[in-house]
N, C-alpha and C positions, 0 to 999 in steps of 0.2 A: 916906356916907350908907348907914344899916342900917333895915332892914326889922325890924319887931317882930310875931312872926305869931304868932297864939294856934294852939293845935292844929287848932281849929275851921275856921280860914280856911286853914289850911292841907291838909285833908282835903277841903273844900270846892274849892279848887283842883284837887286833883288829881279829884275827882269830875265837873268842870267838863271837864278835859283828856280824860277817860275817853269822858265822852257826848260830846267832836268825836270823838273816834277812832273811835265806834259808829257815828255818822253818819257819816263818811266811807268806812267801809267799808261799809255798807250801802248808800249811793251807787255803791261801785264795784261791787256784785254787782247792784244793779239794771239800771246802763249794761251790765256784761257778758250779763246776760240777754237785753235789749233787743237786743244787738247778735247775740246767738247767734239769736234768733227773726226779723231780718232778714237774717240771712244763709239761713238755711233759706224764708224768704219769696221771696230769691232767686232759690235753686238750684232751686225750683218752676217761676217765670217762666221763668228758663235752657229748662229741661226744655220747659214748653210752647211757647215760640217753636221752638226745634229742630224739635219734631215737627210743627209748621203750616207751617215752611219746608220740611220733607221734603214733607209733604201736598201744600202747593202744587208742588212740582219734580214730582212724579210725577203729577198730574193737568195740568201743563203738556205733559209729554211725551204721556202719553196724546192727551193733544186732538191734538196735532201730528200723531201717527200715524193717528188715527181720520179726520181732517178730509183728511186728505191720503192717500187711497186707495193705498194700498200693492198692490204684485202678488204677495207671499208670505204666506201665513196663517203661517207660522213668525216674521216682523217682528212679526205683530200678537200671537200668543200670547205672545211673548219682552216685547213693549211692556206688555201687560197680566199678567203673570203675574209677571215679576223685579221688577215695584213690590210687589207683592202680598206676596210674602216681604219686602220692604225694609217695608212697613207692618207686617207682623205683629211682625218684627223692633224696630220703635220702639214696637208699642202693649206688647209684652209687657214691655219694658224701662222704659216708661212706668207699667205697674202694676206692675210688680214693685220690693219694698222693698228693696235693695242696700246701705245702712250704716243704721248703729244710730246715732241721735244721743244718745249717752251722758254724762252730765254728767263734767264734770273732775274728778278726784282731786287731790289735794295727794302727793306724793309717787311711790314705784312701788312700794311695798310691797301684798303681798298681803294680802286681807282675810280 
């Protein structure tokens, strides 16, 4: 079985193959961008969860010490002061940009 293809048909076939390759690569790029966006959203949600958990833990410990009267003023000061330090640390970390999400480059050469 032999095929008799004209140059126009051969050129059209190559064009279709190139179009399919272009669509496939565009879909892969779109999927990678969606995955990066989802990863960034999950990172933010994870940070929010850790901050809320820490705040709940701090409030719980303070509530226990305040409702059960302690004989020592130093204990009350420690229970109110130390969590304030932890809270300020957590807030500083939450509000500080520590990484830059830059697009990946192919190769390791310099620009």
